[in-house]
ZABANU-961757 format. One record per residue (C-alpha): x, y negated, z; residue number from 1. Coordinates in nm, 3 decimals, padded with zeros to 5 digits. Example, Ala and Ser with C-alpha at 12.3 -4.5 7.8 and 13.67 -1.06 7.14 Angstrom:
2
REC      px      py      pz num
REC  01.230  00.450  00.780   1
REC  01.367  00.106  00.714   2
This chain:
191
REC      px      py      pz num
REC  02.849 -00.941  00.316   1
REC  02.590 -00.930  00.579   2
REC  02.301 -00.692  00.608   3
REC  01.960 -00.830  00.514   4
REC  01.647 -00.831  00.728   5
REC  01.283 -00.783  00.642   6
REC  01.021 -00.993  00.818   7
REC  00.648 -00.925  00.862   8
REC  00.475 -01.279  00.894   9
REC  00.102 -01.339  00.945  10
REC  00.006 -01.518  00.624  11
REC -00.261 -01.722  00.797  12
REC -00.077 -01.836  01.114  13
REC  00.286 -01.822  01.005  14
REC  00.359 -01.617  01.316  15
REC  00.640 -01.355  01.294  16
REC  00.494 -01.008  01.359  17
REC  00.809 -00.791  01.323  18
REC  01.155 -00.787  01.184  19
REC  01.385 -00.497  01.079  20
REC  01.746 -00.475  00.982  21
REC  01.774 -00.334  00.627  22
REC  02.128 -00.193  00.690  23
REC  02.224 -00.325  00.342  24
REC  02.134 -00.599  00.087  25
REC  01.785 -00.629 -00.063  26
REC  01.807 -00.578 -00.436  27
REC  01.470 -00.737 -00.498  28
REC  01.179 -00.895 -00.316  29
REC  00.950 -00.662 -00.121  30
REC  00.624 -00.534 -00.282  31
REC  00.319 -00.402 -00.099  32
REC  00.073 -00.123 -00.173  33
REC -00.166  00.062  00.063  34
REC -00.020 -00.140  00.371  35
REC  00.325 -00.013  00.281  36
REC  00.612 -00.260  00.218  37
REC  00.876 -00.132 -00.029  38
REC  01.213 -00.281 -00.080  39
REC  01.517 -00.151 -00.278  40
REC  01.826 -00.176 -00.055  41
REC  02.199 -00.158 -00.160  42
REC  02.442 -00.021  00.091  43
REC  02.817 -00.003  00.056  44
REC  02.822  00.315 -00.161  45
REC  02.460  00.399 -00.227  46
REC  02.113  00.258 -00.264  47
REC  01.766  00.345 -00.134  48
REC  01.404  00.258 -00.169  49
REC  01.286  00.198  00.189  50
REC  00.932  00.181  00.288  51
REC  00.790  00.017  00.601  52
REC  00.440 -00.011  00.763  53
REC  00.311 -00.353  00.683  54
REC  00.151 -00.399  01.023  55
REC  00.426 -00.276  01.260  56
REC  00.752 -00.270  01.053  57
REC  00.813  00.087  01.135  58
REC  01.006  00.279  00.867  59
REC  00.779  00.532  00.686  60
REC  01.021  00.683  00.443  61
REC  01.345  00.633  00.252  62
REC  01.427  00.764 -00.099  63
REC  01.783  00.780 -00.235  64
REC  01.809  00.600 -00.565  65
REC  02.166  00.593 -00.653  66
REC  02.237  00.477 -01.000  67
REC  01.893  00.337 -01.071  68
REC  01.790  00.090 -00.810  69
REC  01.956 -00.203 -00.986  70
REC  01.803 -00.125 -01.317  71
REC  01.440 -00.049 -01.249  72
REC  01.113 -00.238 -01.210  73
REC  00.856 -00.176 -00.939  74
REC  00.477 -00.230 -00.962  75
REC  00.243 -00.186 -00.659  76
REC -00.072 -00.022 -00.767  77
REC -00.347  00.081 -00.511  78
REC -00.183  00.368 -00.316  79
REC  00.124  00.404 -00.528  80
REC  00.432  00.240 -00.644  81
REC  00.509  00.264 -01.017  82
REC  00.884  00.276 -01.094  83
REC  01.013  00.223 -01.450  84
REC  01.374  00.330 -01.490  85
REC  01.621  00.219 -01.756  86
REC  01.672  00.518 -01.981  87
REC  01.310  00.605 -02.037  88
REC  01.160  00.759 -01.726  89
REC  00.864  00.626 -01.540  90
REC  00.731  00.772 -01.211  91
REC  00.465  00.721 -00.946  92
REC  00.558  00.731 -00.577  93
REC  00.289  00.773 -00.314  94
REC  00.305  00.460 -00.089  95
REC  00.245  00.635  00.241  96
REC  00.450  00.945  00.200  97
REC  00.724  00.862 -00.054  98
REC  00.638  01.179 -00.260  99
REC  00.681  01.152 -00.626 100
REC  00.329  01.210 -00.759 101
REC  00.421  01.229 -01.131 102
REC  00.727  01.165 -01.353 103
REC  00.708  01.102 -01.724 104
REC  01.003  01.107 -01.963 105
REC  00.940  00.846 -02.247 106
REC  01.090  00.877 -02.590 107
REC  01.449  00.990 -02.678 108
REC  01.656  01.074 -02.365 109
REC  01.972  00.922 -02.500 110
REC  01.826  00.608 -02.661 111
REC  02.037  00.301 -02.650 112
REC  01.725  00.085 -02.691 113
REC  01.684 -00.028 -02.336 114
REC  01.478 -00.345 -02.304 115
REC  01.607 -00.642 -02.110 116
REC  01.292 -00.638 -01.894 117
REC  01.149 -00.314 -01.760 118
REC  00.832 -00.479 -01.610 119
REC  00.524 -00.268 -01.630 120
REC  00.186 -00.425 -01.689 121
REC -00.153 -00.296 -01.589 122
REC -00.438 -00.387 -01.826 123
REC -00.780 -00.234 -01.880 124
REC -00.697  00.058 -01.645 125
REC -00.385  00.161 -01.834 126
REC -00.006  00.107 -01.769 127
REC  00.193 -00.067 -02.053 128
REC  00.546  00.043 -02.014 129
REC  00.847 -00.096 -02.201 130
REC  01.121  00.158 -02.296 131
REC  01.261  00.222 -02.638 132
REC  00.918  00.111 -02.755 133
REC  00.591  00.027 -02.565 134
REC  00.415  00.320 -02.416 135
REC  00.060  00.323 -02.269 136
REC  00.012  00.562 -01.976 137
REC -00.269  00.685 -01.755 138
REC -00.176  00.559 -01.396 139
REC -00.342  00.859 -01.244 140
REC -00.124  01.133 -01.394 141
REC  00.141  00.960 -01.610 142
REC  00.004  01.115 -01.928 143
REC  00.107  00.918 -02.243 144
REC -00.215  00.776 -02.407 145
REC -00.037  00.595 -02.689 146
REC  00.303  00.453 -02.801 147
REC  00.379  00.197 -03.061 148
REC  00.482  00.390 -03.373 149
REC  00.673  00.296 -03.690 150
REC  00.971  00.077 -03.618 151
REC  00.858 -00.177 -03.361 152
REC  01.104 -00.418 -03.190 153
REC  01.266 -00.315 -02.867 154
REC  01.035 -00.470 -02.609 155
REC  01.289 -00.708 -02.442 156
REC  00.981 -00.932 -02.393 157
REC  00.645 -00.773 -02.368 158
REC  00.311 -00.956 -02.316 159
REC -00.020 -00.773 -02.293 160
REC -00.330 -00.977 -02.343 161
REC -00.644 -00.905 -02.143 162
REC -00.792 -00.750 -02.460 163
REC -00.493 -00.508 -02.459 164
REC -00.326 -00.651 -02.769 165
REC  00.054 -00.641 -02.727 166
REC  00.306 -00.900 -02.820 167
REC  00.673 -00.757 -02.840 168
REC  00.987 -00.968 -02.891 169
REC  01.339 -00.834 -02.932 170
REC  01.637 -01.031 -02.835 171
REC  01.760 -01.024 -03.195 172
REC  01.457 -01.232 -03.303 173
REC  01.229 -00.960 -03.431 174
REC  00.874 -00.998 -03.304 175
REC  00.557 -00.791 -03.337 176
REC  00.184 -00.826 -03.240 177
REC -00.019 -00.505 -03.202 178
REC -00.397 -00.474 -03.154 179
REC -00.547 -00.164 -03.001 180
REC -00.802  00.031 -03.188 181
REC -00.973  00.142 -02.864 182
REC -01.028 -00.070 -02.562 183
REC -00.968  00.056 -02.212 184
REC -01.251 -00.015 -01.967 185
REC -01.273  00.077 -01.597 186
REC -01.626  00.219 -01.516 187
REC -01.698  00.173 -01.155 188
REC -01.868  00.485 -01.017 189
REC -01.797  00.683 -01.331 190
REC -01.674  01.040 -01.324 191
């Protein structure tokens, strides 16, 4: 296996701006938040999240993520990266510093109901997070706003409509459609 490289390319001209060696294999494509490029990297015996300045390619920080880099989803959001881990933990990492801003444990710690897709969705100012069920979180502090109750399907496939209604499908064939009682609205300039 050869080590991967990360390239910074001007989107308008196609000119290569910088290139860095990853010292391992990229586990996923890079994502960008607050002019910070994040890529999960697998080395021989460990894995890291590595962050680079989008303008210069200079490494800003590195976070060990052994055991979870292959089974997580990453969402860039303003000045943070949202990381949804298999097993029911979601966290926010500050894009510039790599500091964990908040970490929320969702549902039962030992649940075997792990969805096939861990992709987080941002709708109406809230995070919709698949785990043993669908959780709705405040992206600022990770507080759980709501979760699907009863016995909903495991969200192997989750689709959140712009009106925040949630379609959930389980690999077994069970499906569910849920409508929210409240709507989430971002108020610009609000306090």
